[in-house]
Short mmCIF file of the C-alpha atoms (twelve columns), coordinates in Angstrom:
data_MODEL
# 
_entry.id   MODEL 
# 
loop_
_atom_site.group_PDB 
_atom_site.id 
_atom_site.type_symbol 
_atom_site.label_atom_id 
_atom_site.label_alt_id 
_atom_site.label_comp_id 
_atom_site.label_asym_id 
_atom_site.label_seq_id 
_atom_site.Cartn_x 
_atom_site.Cartn_y 
_atom_site.Cartn_z 
_atom_site.pdbx_PDB_model_num 
ATOM 1   C CA . UNK A 1   14.389 41.767 -117.129 1 
ATOM 2   C CA . UNK A 2   13.796 42.641 -113.500 1 
ATOM 3   C CA . UNK A 3   13.666 39.023 -112.254 1 
ATOM 4   C CA . UNK A 4   17.059 38.144 -113.737 1 
ATOM 5   C CA . UNK A 5   20.159 37.793 -111.521 1 
ATOM 6   C CA . UNK A 6   22.180 40.954 -112.237 1 
ATOM 7   C CA . UNK A 7   24.085 42.047 -109.160 1 
ATOM 8   C CA . UNK A 8   26.135 44.746 -110.929 1 
ATOM 9   C CA . UNK A 9   23.425 46.279 -113.144 1 
ATOM 10  C CA . UNK A 10  24.887 45.000 -116.392 1 
ATOM 11  C CA . UNK A 11  21.567 45.269 -118.237 1 
ATOM 12  C CA . UNK A 12  21.138 48.994 -117.653 1 
ATOM 13  C CA . UNK A 13  24.831 49.614 -118.261 1 
ATOM 14  C CA . UNK A 14  24.430 47.877 -121.657 1 
ATOM 15  C CA . UNK A 15  21.438 49.966 -122.612 1 
ATOM 16  C CA . UNK A 16  23.267 53.144 -121.553 1 
ATOM 17  C CA . UNK A 17  25.659 52.732 -124.520 1 
ATOM 18  C CA . UNK A 18  24.309 55.606 -126.721 1 
ATOM 19  C CA . UNK A 19  24.321 58.006 -123.750 1 
ATOM 20  C CA . UNK A 20  27.773 56.790 -122.852 1 
ATOM 21  C CA . UNK A 21  29.031 57.584 -126.298 1 
ATOM 22  C CA . UNK A 22  27.521 61.044 -126.197 1 
ATOM 23  C CA . UNK A 23  29.138 61.801 -122.847 1 
ATOM 24  C CA . UNK A 24  32.489 60.530 -124.073 1 
ATOM 25  C CA . UNK A 25  32.414 62.775 -127.176 1 
ATOM 26  C CA . UNK A 26  31.788 65.878 -125.064 1 
ATOM 27  C CA . UNK A 27  34.648 65.018 -122.683 1 
ATOM 28  C CA . UNK A 28  37.097 63.959 -125.426 1 
ATOM 29  C CA . UNK A 29  36.617 67.311 -127.327 1 
ATOM 30  C CA . UNK A 30  37.995 69.193 -124.251 1 
ATOM 31  C CA . UNK A 31  41.430 67.515 -124.557 1 
ATOM 32  C CA . UNK A 32  44.470 69.730 -124.832 1 
ATOM 33  C CA . UNK A 33  48.025 68.957 -125.758 1 
ATOM 34  C CA . UNK A 34  47.532 66.566 -128.588 1 
ATOM 35  C CA . UNK A 35  50.343 66.392 -131.107 1 
ATOM 36  C CA . UNK A 36  50.059 67.608 -134.697 1 
ATOM 37  C CA . UNK A 37  49.469 65.078 -137.469 1 
ATOM 38  C CA . UNK A 38  52.773 66.100 -139.068 1 
ATOM 39  C CA . UNK A 39  54.607 64.830 -135.942 1 
ATOM 40  C CA . UNK A 40  53.144 61.285 -136.151 1 
ATOM 41  C CA . UNK A 41  54.444 58.448 -138.355 1 
ATOM 42  C CA . UNK A 42  52.404 55.622 -136.852 1 
ATOM 43  C CA . UNK A 43  49.711 54.880 -134.291 1 
ATOM 44  C CA . UNK A 44  49.897 52.037 -131.777 1 
ATOM 45  C CA . UNK A 45  46.971 51.063 -129.551 1 
ATOM 46  C CA . UNK A 46  47.633 49.077 -126.422 1 
ATOM 47  C CA . UNK A 47  44.993 47.313 -124.323 1 
ATOM 48  C CA . UNK A 48  43.605 44.002 -123.092 1 
ATOM 49  C CA . UNK A 49  40.174 42.372 -122.793 1 
ATOM 50  C CA . UNK A 50  37.075 44.603 -122.507 1 
ATOM 51  C CA . UNK A 51  39.354 47.674 -122.783 1 
ATOM 52  C CA . UNK A 52  41.517 46.381 -125.616 1 
ATOM 53  C CA . UNK A 53  38.562 46.176 -128.010 1 
ATOM 54  C CA . UNK A 54  38.946 49.895 -128.265 1 
ATOM 55  C CA . UNK A 55  42.052 49.311 -130.381 1 
ATOM 56  C CA . UNK A 56  40.211 46.894 -132.623 1 
ATOM 57  C CA . UNK A 57  37.457 49.461 -133.173 1 
ATOM 58  C CA . UNK A 58  40.083 52.132 -134.011 1 
ATOM 59  C CA . UNK A 59  41.710 49.794 -136.508 1 
ATOM 60  C CA . UNK A 60  38.334 48.871 -138.156 1 
ATOM 61  C CA . UNK A 61  36.947 52.433 -138.315 1 
ATOM 62  C CA . UNK A 62  39.986 54.694 -138.569 1 
ATOM 63  C CA . UNK A 63  42.329 52.322 -140.277 1 
ATOM 64  C CA . UNK A 64  40.829 52.708 -143.789 1 
ATOM 65  C CA . UNK A 65  41.187 56.488 -143.521 1 
ATOM 66  C CA . UNK A 66  44.700 56.679 -142.004 1 
ATOM 67  C CA . UNK A 67  47.568 57.455 -144.266 1 
ATOM 68  C CA . UNK A 68  49.915 55.999 -141.682 1 
ATOM 69  C CA . UNK A 69  49.940 52.534 -140.046 1 
ATOM 70  C CA . UNK A 70  47.813 51.701 -137.046 1 
ATOM 71  C CA . UNK A 71  48.899 48.733 -134.986 1 
ATOM 72  C CA . UNK A 72  46.922 47.063 -132.200 1 
ATOM 73  C CA . UNK A 73  49.009 45.188 -129.551 1 
ATOM 74  C CA . UNK A 74  47.554 43.012 -126.801 1 
ATOM 75  C CA . UNK A 75  50.231 41.792 -124.496 1 
ATOM 76  C CA . UNK A 76  53.331 42.739 -122.600 1 
ATOM 77  C CA . UNK A 77  55.401 43.739 -125.619 1 
ATOM 78  C CA . UNK A 78  55.777 47.131 -127.186 1 
ATOM 79  C CA . UNK A 79  56.635 47.127 -130.949 1 
ATOM 80  C CA . UNK A 80  60.292 47.721 -131.610 1 
ATOM 81  C CA . UNK A 81  59.597 50.570 -134.052 1 
ATOM 82  C CA . UNK A 82  57.919 52.728 -131.403 1 
ATOM 83  C CA . UNK A 83  59.784 56.027 -130.902 1 
ATOM 84  C CA . UNK A 84  59.308 59.830 -130.633 1 
ATOM 85  C CA . UNK A 85  57.148 59.994 -133.765 1 
ATOM 86  C CA . UNK A 86  54.761 57.242 -132.556 1 
ATOM 87  C CA . UNK A 87  51.371 58.067 -130.998 1 
ATOM 88  C CA . UNK A 88  50.745 55.335 -128.413 1 
ATOM 89  C CA . UNK A 89  47.071 55.208 -127.356 1 
ATOM 90  C CA . UNK A 90  46.513 53.190 -124.168 1 
ATOM 91  C CA . UNK A 91  43.179 51.744 -123.103 1 
ATOM 92  C CA . UNK A 92  42.919 50.304 -119.587 1 
ATOM 93  C CA . UNK A 93  39.647 50.786 -117.688 1 
ATOM 94  C CA . UNK A 94  41.122 50.004 -114.305 1 
ATOM 95  C CA . UNK A 95  44.534 51.514 -115.011 1 
ATOM 96  C CA . UNK A 96  46.017 48.367 -113.466 1 
ATOM 97  C CA . UNK A 97  46.240 45.997 -116.453 1 
ATOM 98  C CA . UNK A 98  49.534 44.264 -115.980 1 
ATOM 99  C CA . UNK A 99  50.373 43.680 -119.668 1 
ATOM 100 C CA . UNK A 100 49.331 47.152 -120.741 1 
ATOM 101 C CA . UNK A 101 51.338 48.951 -118.018 1 
ATOM 102 C CA . UNK A 102 54.508 47.090 -119.003 1 
ATOM 103 C CA . UNK A 103 54.022 47.849 -122.739 1 
ATOM 104 C CA . UNK A 104 53.249 51.539 -122.226 1 
ATOM 105 C CA . UNK A 105 56.202 51.972 -119.861 1 
ATOM 106 C CA . UNK A 106 58.422 50.657 -122.680 1 
ATOM 107 C CA . UNK A 107 56.828 53.085 -125.106 1 
ATOM 108 C CA . UNK A 108 57.441 55.968 -122.790 1 
ATOM 109 C CA . UNK A 109 61.072 54.951 -122.367 1 
ATOM 110 C CA . UNK A 110 61.408 55.141 -126.155 1 
ATOM 111 C CA . UNK A 111 59.999 58.674 -126.248 1 
ATOM 112 C CA . UNK A 112 56.584 57.973 -127.692 1 
ATOM 113 C CA . UNK A 113 53.632 60.393 -127.445 1 
ATOM 114 C CA . UNK A 114 51.316 58.809 -124.840 1 
ATOM 115 C CA . UNK A 115 47.547 59.258 -124.777 1 
ATOM 116 C CA . UNK A 116 45.802 57.198 -122.063 1 
ATOM 117 C CA . UNK A 117 42.097 56.386 -121.509 1 
ATOM 118 C CA . UNK A 118 41.425 55.048 -118.041 1 
ATOM 119 C CA . UNK A 119 39.441 55.427 -114.798 1 
ATOM 120 C CA . UNK A 120 42.660 55.990 -112.799 1 
ATOM 121 C CA . UNK A 121 44.990 53.607 -111.073 1 
ATOM 122 C CA . UNK A 122 48.656 53.180 -111.924 1 
ATOM 123 C CA . UNK A 123 48.160 54.222 -115.545 1 
ATOM 124 C CA . UNK A 124 46.658 57.631 -114.478 1 
ATOM 125 C CA . UNK A 125 49.598 58.115 -112.056 1 
ATOM 126 C CA . UNK A 126 52.154 57.332 -114.647 1 
ATOM 127 C CA . UNK A 127 50.641 59.625 -117.280 1 
ATOM 128 C CA . UNK A 128 50.768 62.430 -114.653 1 
ATOM 129 C CA . UNK A 129 54.420 61.709 -113.953 1 
ATOM 130 C CA . UNK A 130 55.127 61.657 -117.712 1 
ATOM 131 C CA . UNK A 131 53.051 64.807 -118.407 1 
ATOM 132 C CA . UNK A 132 51.181 62.672 -120.970 1 
ATOM 133 C CA . UNK A 133 47.610 63.174 -122.131 1 
ATOM 134 C CA . UNK A 134 44.899 61.575 -119.981 1 
ATOM 135 C CA . UNK A 135 41.211 61.008 -120.651 1 
ATOM 136 C CA . UNK A 136 39.363 60.064 -117.499 1 
ATOM 137 C CA . UNK A 137 36.553 57.453 -117.826 1 
ATOM 138 C CA . UNK A 138 33.571 57.241 -115.593 1 
ATOM 139 C CA . UNK A 139 34.532 54.840 -112.823 1 
ATOM 140 C CA . UNK A 140 30.868 54.041 -111.964 1 
ATOM 141 C CA . UNK A 141 30.587 51.901 -115.089 1 
ATOM 142 C CA . UNK A 142 30.289 48.412 -113.512 1 
ATOM 143 C CA . UNK A 143 32.801 46.478 -115.663 1 
ATOM 144 C CA . UNK A 144 35.279 47.269 -118.443 1 
ATOM 145 C CA . UNK A 145 33.204 45.366 -120.964 1 
ATOM 146 C CA . UNK A 146 30.339 47.789 -120.289 1 
ATOM 147 C CA . UNK A 147 32.633 50.706 -121.232 1 
ATOM 148 C CA . UNK A 148 33.094 49.920 -124.928 1 
ATOM 149 C CA . UNK A 149 31.900 53.375 -125.958 1 
ATOM 150 C CA . UNK A 150 33.733 55.235 -123.189 1 
ATOM 151 C CA . UNK A 151 37.001 53.475 -124.055 1 
ATOM 152 C CA . UNK A 152 36.891 53.649 -127.873 1 
ATOM 153 C CA . UNK A 153 35.202 56.938 -128.765 1 
ATOM 154 C CA . UNK A 154 37.839 59.173 -127.119 1 
ATOM 155 C CA . UNK A 155 40.499 57.473 -129.306 1 
ATOM 156 C CA . UNK A 156 38.528 58.242 -132.475 1 
ATOM 157 C CA . UNK A 157 37.788 61.784 -131.408 1 
ATOM 158 C CA . UNK A 158 41.485 62.336 -130.563 1 
ATOM 159 C CA . UNK A 159 42.525 61.051 -134.035 1 
ATOM 160 C CA . UNK A 160 40.124 63.550 -135.644 1 
ATOM 161 C CA . UNK A 161 41.344 66.428 -133.452 1 
ATOM 162 C CA . UNK A 162 44.910 65.614 -134.446 1 
ATOM 163 C CA . UNK A 163 43.885 65.784 -138.068 1 
ATOM 164 C CA . UNK A 164 44.603 62.088 -138.962 1 
ATOM 165 C CA . UNK A 165 40.983 61.233 -139.801 1 
ATOM 166 C CA . UNK A 166 37.756 63.171 -140.492 1 
ATOM 167 C CA . UNK A 167 34.032 62.692 -140.503 1 
ATOM 168 C CA . UNK A 168 33.876 61.232 -137.026 1 
ATOM 169 C CA . UNK A 169 31.265 63.725 -135.782 1 
ATOM 170 C CA . UNK A 170 28.743 62.590 -138.355 1 
ATOM 171 C CA . UNK A 171 29.537 58.912 -137.811 1 
ATOM 172 C CA . UNK A 172 29.171 59.197 -134.028 1 
ATOM 173 C CA . UNK A 173 25.863 61.038 -134.291 1 
ATOM 174 C CA . UNK A 174 24.477 58.345 -136.599 1 
ATOM 175 C CA . UNK A 175 25.784 55.564 -134.392 1 
ATOM 176 C CA . UNK A 176 24.033 57.110 -131.391 1 
ATOM 177 C CA . UNK A 177 20.713 57.374 -133.292 1 
ATOM 178 C CA . UNK A 178 21.074 53.724 -134.489 1 
ATOM 179 C CA . UNK A 179 21.820 52.495 -131.004 1 
ATOM 180 C CA . UNK A 180 18.863 54.407 -129.463 1 
ATOM 181 C CA . UNK A 181 16.515 52.531 -131.910 1 
ATOM 182 C CA . UNK A 182 18.134 49.232 -130.933 1 
ATOM 183 C CA . UNK A 183 17.636 50.024 -127.233 1 
ATOM 184 C CA . UNK A 184 14.015 50.756 -127.741 1 
ATOM 185 C CA . UNK A 185 13.472 47.378 -129.364 1 
ATOM 186 C CA . UNK A 186 15.350 45.652 -126.542 1 
ATOM 187 C CA . UNK A 187 13.295 47.382 -123.853 1 
ATOM 188 C CA . UNK A 188 10.119 46.471 -125.705 1 
ATOM 189 C CA . UNK A 189 11.189 42.826 -125.904 1 
ATOM 190 C CA . UNK A 190 11.097 42.827 -129.705 1 
ATOM 191 C CA . UNK A 191 14.795 42.626 -130.526 1 
ATOM 192 C CA . UNK A 192 16.649 39.995 -132.557 1 
ATOM 193 C CA . UNK A 193 18.966 39.294 -129.608 1 
ATOM 194 C CA . UNK A 194 16.187 37.465 -127.758 1 
ATOM 195 C CA . UNK A 195 15.625 35.258 -130.836 1 
ATOM 196 C CA . UNK A 196 19.308 34.524 -131.172 1 
ATOM 197 C CA . UNK A 197 19.656 33.505 -127.479 1 
ATOM 198 C CA . UNK A 198 16.626 31.237 -127.837 1 
ATOM 199 C CA . UNK A 199 18.071 29.504 -130.882 1 
ATOM 200 C CA . UNK A 200 21.485 29.169 -129.233 1 
ATOM 201 C CA . UNK A 201 19.964 27.585 -126.105 1 
ATOM 202 C CA . UNK A 202 22.692 25.300 -124.699 1 
ATOM 203 C CA . UNK A 203 24.552 25.252 -127.992 1 
ATOM 204 C CA . UNK A 204 28.094 26.516 -128.569 1 
ATOM 205 C CA . UNK A 205 28.082 29.685 -130.657 1 
ATOM 206 C CA . UNK A 206 30.463 29.855 -133.645 1 
ATOM 207 C CA . UNK A 207 30.464 33.409 -134.890 1 
ATOM 208 C CA . UNK A 208 31.719 34.571 -138.231 1 
ATOM 209 C CA . UNK A 209 32.134 38.149 -139.389 1 
ATOM 210 C CA . UNK A 210 33.382 39.595 -142.697 1 
ATOM 211 C CA . UNK A 211 36.379 41.883 -143.088 1 
ATOM 212 C CA . UNK A 212 37.865 43.850 -140.201 1 
ATOM 213 C CA . UNK A 213 34.537 45.335 -139.106 1 
ATOM 214 C CA . UNK A 214 32.842 41.943 -139.001 1 
ATOM 215 C CA . UNK A 215 35.854 40.374 -137.300 1 
ATOM 216 C CA . UNK A 216 35.749 42.942 -134.465 1 
ATOM 217 C CA . UNK A 217 31.993 42.401 -134.040 1 
ATOM 218 C CA . UNK A 218 32.392 38.618 -133.991 1 
ATOM 219 C CA . UNK A 219 35.235 38.745 -131.469 1 
ATOM 220 C CA . UNK A 220 33.265 41.028 -129.184 1 
ATOM 221 C CA . UNK A 221 30.152 38.814 -129.515 1 
ATOM 222 C CA . UNK A 222 32.215 35.716 -128.545 1 
ATOM 223 C CA . UNK A 223 33.952 37.501 -125.587 1 
ATOM 224 C CA . UNK A 224 30.652 38.845 -124.210 1 
ATOM 225 C CA . UNK A 225 29.182 35.308 -124.211 1 
ATOM 226 C CA . UNK A 226 32.264 34.085 -122.372 1 
ATOM 227 C CA . UNK A 227 32.179 36.746 -119.682 1 
ATOM 228 C CA . UNK A 228 28.424 37.467 -119.274 1 
ATOM 229 C CA . UNK A 229 26.940 34.065 -119.841 1 
ATOM 230 C CA . UNK A 230 30.026 32.059 -118.657 1 
ATOM 231 C CA . UNK A 231 29.764 29.848 -121.714 1 
ATOM 232 C CA . UNK A 232 32.215 28.699 -124.354 1 
ATOM 233 C CA . UNK A 233 32.020 30.454 -127.729 1 
ATOM 234 C CA . UNK A 234 34.274 30.819 -130.771 1 
ATOM 235 C CA . UNK A 235 34.738 33.134 -133.709 1 
ATOM 236 C CA . UNK A 236 36.524 33.514 -136.960 1 
ATOM 237 C CA . UNK A 237 36.476 35.936 -139.913 1 
ATOM 238 C CA . UNK A 238 35.991 35.765 -143.663 1 
ATOM 239 C CA . UNK A 239 37.863 35.485 -145.964 1 
ATOM 240 C CA . UNK A 240 40.578 33.939 -143.788 1 
ATOM 241 C CA . UNK A 241 38.421 30.972 -142.605 1 
ATOM 242 C CA . UNK A 242 37.791 30.135 -146.279 1 
ATOM 243 C CA . UNK A 243 41.423 29.093 -146.519 1 
ATOM 244 C CA . UNK A 244 41.522 26.714 -143.467 1 
ATOM 245 C CA . UNK A 245 38.627 26.370 -141.011 1 
ATOM 246 C CA . UNK A 246 36.039 25.786 -143.676 1 
ATOM 247 C CA . UNK A 247 37.769 22.536 -144.586 1 
ATOM 248 C CA . UNK A 248 36.940 21.297 -141.122 1 
ATOM 249 C CA . UNK A 249 33.233 21.271 -141.934 1 
ATOM 250 C CA . UNK A 250 33.667 19.244 -145.178 1 
ATOM 251 C CA . UNK A 251 33.284 15.775 -143.556 1 
ATOM 252 C CA . UNK A 252 30.928 16.736 -140.705 1 
ATOM 253 C CA . UNK A 253 27.537 15.160 -141.283 1 
ATOM 254 C CA . UNK A 254 25.812 16.049 -138.080 1 
ATOM 255 C CA . UNK A 255 26.711 19.429 -136.477 1 
ATOM 256 C CA . UNK A 256 23.991 18.964 -133.905 1 
ATOM 257 C CA . UNK A 257 26.051 16.243 -132.291 1 
ATOM 258 C CA . UNK A 258 28.855 18.762 -131.888 1 
ATOM 259 C CA . UNK A 259 26.303 21.188 -130.342 1 
ATOM 260 C CA . UNK A 260 27.606 24.047 -132.539 1 
ATOM 261 C CA . UNK A 261 25.293 26.868 -133.623 1 
ATOM 262 C CA . UNK A 262 26.826 29.110 -136.335 1 
ATOM 263 C CA . UNK A 263 26.093 32.837 -136.633 1 
ATOM 264 C CA . UNK A 264 26.884 35.073 -139.574 1 
ATOM 265 C CA . UNK A 265 27.321 38.754 -138.755 1 
ATOM 266 C CA . UNK A 266 26.739 40.771 -141.930 1 
ATOM 267 C CA . UNK A 267 27.280 44.444 -142.705 1 
ATOM 268 C CA . UNK A 268 27.274 46.747 -145.709 1 
ATOM 269 C CA . UNK A 269 30.993 47.318 -145.870 1 
ATOM 270 C CA . UNK A 270 32.054 43.789 -146.716 1 
ATOM 271 C CA . UNK A 271 34.118 43.265 -149.834 1 
ATOM 272 C CA . UNK A 272 31.864 42.230 -152.700 1 
ATOM 273 C CA . UNK A 273 33.637 38.811 -152.908 1 
ATOM 274 C CA . UNK A 274 32.612 37.949 -149.347 1 
ATOM 275 C CA . UNK A 275 28.904 37.410 -150.172 1 
ATOM 276 C CA . UNK A 276 29.491 34.233 -152.189 1 
ATOM 277 C CA . UNK A 277 31.816 33.015 -149.461 1 
ATOM 278 C CA . UNK A 278 29.172 33.540 -146.854 1 
ATOM 279 C CA . UNK A 279 26.625 31.792 -149.045 1 
ATOM 280 C CA . UNK A 280 28.925 28.829 -149.550 1 
ATOM 281 C CA . UNK A 281 29.659 28.527 -145.897 1 
ATOM 282 C CA . UNK A 282 25.936 28.634 -145.061 1 
ATOM 283 C CA . UNK A 283 25.277 25.827 -147.565 1 
ATOM 284 C CA . UNK A 284 28.178 23.790 -146.295 1 
ATOM 285 C CA . UNK A 285 27.013 24.144 -142.652 1 
ATOM 286 C CA . UNK A 286 23.460 23.320 -143.771 1 
ATOM 287 C CA . UNK A 287 24.644 19.984 -145.204 1 
ATOM 288 C CA . UNK A 288 25.888 19.214 -141.674 1 
ATOM 289 C CA . UNK A 289 22.432 19.911 -140.292 1 
ATOM 290 C CA . UNK A 290 23.041 23.421 -139.003 1 
ATOM 291 C CA . UNK A 291 20.659 26.350 -139.444 1 
ATOM 292 C CA . UNK A 292 22.879 29.393 -139.642 1 
ATOM 293 C CA . UNK A 293 21.595 32.423 -137.756 1 
ATOM 294 C CA . UNK A 294 22.124 35.508 -139.989 1 
ATOM 295 C CA . UNK A 295 22.266 38.960 -138.399 1 
ATOM 296 C CA . UNK A 296 22.304 42.117 -140.566 1 
ATOM 297 C CA . UNK A 297 23.696 45.304 -139.060 1 
ATOM 298 C CA . UNK A 298 21.448 48.375 -139.022 1 
ATOM 299 C CA . UNK A 299 22.629 51.932 -139.616 1 
ATOM 300 C CA . UNK A 300 24.387 53.684 -142.489 1 
ATOM 301 C CA . UNK A 301 28.050 54.483 -141.654 1 
ATOM 302 C CA . UNK A 302 30.669 51.972 -140.592 1 
ATOM 303 C CA . UNK A 303 30.650 53.051 -136.917 1 
ATOM 304 C CA . UNK A 304 26.893 52.727 -136.631 1 
ATOM 305 C CA . UNK A 305 26.897 49.221 -138.108 1 
ATOM 306 C CA . UNK A 306 29.783 48.083 -135.981 1 
ATOM 307 C CA . UNK A 307 28.181 49.371 -132.771 1 
ATOM 308 C CA . UNK A 308 24.865 47.937 -133.726 1 
ATOM 309 C CA . UNK A 309 26.389 44.493 -134.072 1 
ATOM 310 C CA . UNK A 310 28.183 45.040 -130.798 1 
ATOM 311 C CA . UNK A 311 24.925 45.908 -128.976 1 
ATOM 312 C CA . UNK A 312 23.182 42.869 -130.465 1 
ATOM 313 C CA . UNK A 313 25.973 40.637 -129.220 1 
ATOM 314 C CA . UNK A 314 26.012 42.312 -125.799 1 
ATOM 315 C CA . UNK A 315 22.286 41.851 -125.334 1 
ATOM 316 C CA . UNK A 316 22.376 38.287 -126.617 1 
ATOM 317 C CA . UNK A 317 24.979 37.425 -124.015 1 
ATOM 318 C CA . UNK A 318 22.739 38.856 -121.276 1 
ATOM 319 C CA . UNK A 319 19.781 36.890 -122.613 1 
ATOM 320 C CA . UNK A 320 21.898 33.727 -122.499 1 
ATOM 321 C CA . UNK A 321 23.045 34.536 -118.981 1 
ATOM 322 C CA . UNK A 322 19.430 34.806 -117.879 1 
ATOM 323 C CA . UNK A 323 18.535 31.574 -119.751 1 
ATOM 324 C CA . UNK A 324 21.308 29.691 -117.871 1 
ATOM 325 C CA . UNK A 325 20.651 31.422 -114.551 1 
ATOM 326 C CA . UNK A 326 23.995 33.167 -114.580 1 
ATOM 327 C CA . UNK A 327 24.752 36.567 -113.003 1 
ATOM 328 C CA . UNK A 328 26.397 38.400 -115.886 1 
ATOM 329 C CA . UNK A 329 28.490 40.731 -113.680 1 
ATOM 330 C CA . UNK A 330 31.052 38.756 -111.616 1 
ATOM 331 C CA . UNK A 331 33.832 36.935 -113.462 1 
ATOM 332 C CA . UNK A 332 35.151 34.686 -110.698 1 
ATOM 333 C CA . UNK A 333 37.579 32.639 -112.786 1 
ATOM 334 C CA . UNK A 334 39.345 35.732 -114.110 1 
ATOM 335 C CA . UNK A 335 39.443 37.255 -110.644 1 
ATOM 336 C CA . UNK A 336 40.979 34.072 -109.304 1 
ATOM 337 C CA . UNK A 337 43.632 34.194 -112.041 1 
ATOM 338 C CA . UNK A 338 44.564 37.783 -111.246 1 
ATOM 339 C CA . UNK A 339 44.781 36.886 -107.534 1 
ATOM 340 C CA . UNK A 340 47.155 34.015 -108.277 1 
ATOM 341 C CA . UNK A 341 49.320 36.089 -110.564 1 
ATOM 342 C CA . UNK A 342 49.406 38.762 -107.846 1 
ATOM 343 C CA . UNK A 343 50.901 36.267 -105.401 1 
# 
């Protein structure tokens, strides 16, 4: 690990995830001014990129418990239904995300309850002006994508404090324990992520997950490969891909020519009808010459299994970056885009 290019300390930031989650829980429990559950008719989570995944995690983990809708929006638009009985949770690490700032400003104008998670910037200033609720994130975290725990856990804790969900304390404790075990295996060089990176090599990852939990893990896996390893990667989810994308593999006789390496992310909370779909997809891809990499989440509760898959994907992306001689920290193309948009 020490000989790899890593100018921003992405490896240690990745392995800090269990501690990051523990710190975030302590800080989030000190929040005051949260609304009562009886005053909320829907929850909207706003955010983009490495911050926006916090909304996806909320939808995957809290969604099944919530008796009210939870909507994740990534973009400039604020849903038309947002009003005084809407809790709008805003995730922006920098506090300067253009799309998120526009959407949350619209939500505020419509009288929504605002809860922001950020390091500072314009978002922190606006929440101060609005007398909204603000959770400060550690600004020493090198990149938003390294702050997945710091951005998502405060949202889940807030929903529990409000009384919209329960059982988060136990799920968070178990997730931390699961992640600590995963970190030990990574530090000892005995983790599955090294094997996955080796099998991927110069191939293009195609990552499949089942249900909402698997979909979030697959999307995160793909995004981390894009940003850390600077490589193309793609994802989809079951059962949706069984109604469209799967047909695209029917006539492919040599997947190796396409340089595609499929990955199945599996967890214990898949609908029972997904297993035969995964099996069929594995057989179909096998006929095209592909050996599907199967990853099984560790842990017991949904949060532990989701974060375990997230950490496996994060570490795999760092292994791929090292394999291709890439510094995982800087994202020059995205920085250039922001500079051009700023002009």
